[in-house]
C-alpha positions, -999 to 999 in steps of 0.1 A, spaced: 300 894 329 326 876 310 344 872 343 313 856 358 311 831 330 347 821 337 339 818 374 308 798 366 329 775 342 357 771 368 331 765 396 313 740 373 347 723 366 356 722 403 321 708 411 325 683 383 359 673 395 346 670 431 316 649 418 340 626 399 362 623 430 332 615 451 319 590 425 354 574 423 357 572 460 322 557 462 331 531 435 363 522 452 344 518 485 318 496 467 346 475 451 363 471 484 331 461 501 324 435 474 359 422 477 356 420 515 323 402 512 338 378 486 368 372 508 346 366 539 324 341 518 356 323 507 368 321 543 335 308 555 335 282 527 370 272 536 361 269 572 331 248 564 351 226 541 378 222 568 352 212 593 338 186 569 373 173 563 380 171 600 348 153 606 354 128 578 390 124 589 381 117 625 354 93 614 379 75 592 405 74 619 379 59 642 370 32 616 407 24 611 413 22 649 384 -1 652 395 -23 623 430 -24 637 417 -35 671 397 -62 654 428 -73 634 449 -74 666 422 -94 684 421 -119 655 459 -122 655 460 -128 693 432 -154 689 451 -172 661 484 -171 681 466 -186 711 450 -212 688 485 -221 674 500 -223 709 472 -246 721 476 -268 689 514 -269 694 510 -278 730 486 -306 723 501 -320 691 538 -318 695 561 -330 723 588 -309 739 624 -314 730 632 -329 765 603 -354 761 615 -363 727 651 -368 738 639 -389 768 619 -412 744 648 -415 720 671 -425 749 646 -451 760 644 -465 725 682 -466 722 685 -484 755 658 -509 745 676 -515 712 709 -521 730 692 -546 753 675 -563 724 709 -564 706 725 -579 737 698 -605 739 701 -614 702 739 -617 706 734 -640 737 709 -661 717 733 -663 687 762 -673 710 741 -700 726 729 -712 692 765 -712 679 777 -731 710 750 -757 704 759 -760 667 796 -765 676 787 -791 703 766 -811 679 794 -813 654 
């Protein structure tokens, strides 16, 4: 009977070790499952956040594109406005030079006429003396 007690004790120990091994395996599996669920939740959250960032980014890019287009149109309009103003308010270099040449010729003619008048006047003054 003493031998049967030892066998029962060894069997109980083996059964206890087996039960602890099963319990340990079950706990490791549970921890692994929880970790997988946590990781999956984190991945889902990251994907959601990434989609939100993509949406916000594409919306912002569209706004910037629109604002840049408006700015370009405003600059083109201002350049056109300046070109029209310059065309209407200023003369070309060739036109300016032509006018200056005309004025110079007119001044030369006027100078020649004044000289002629002075010569005639001087001649009269000398004749009268």
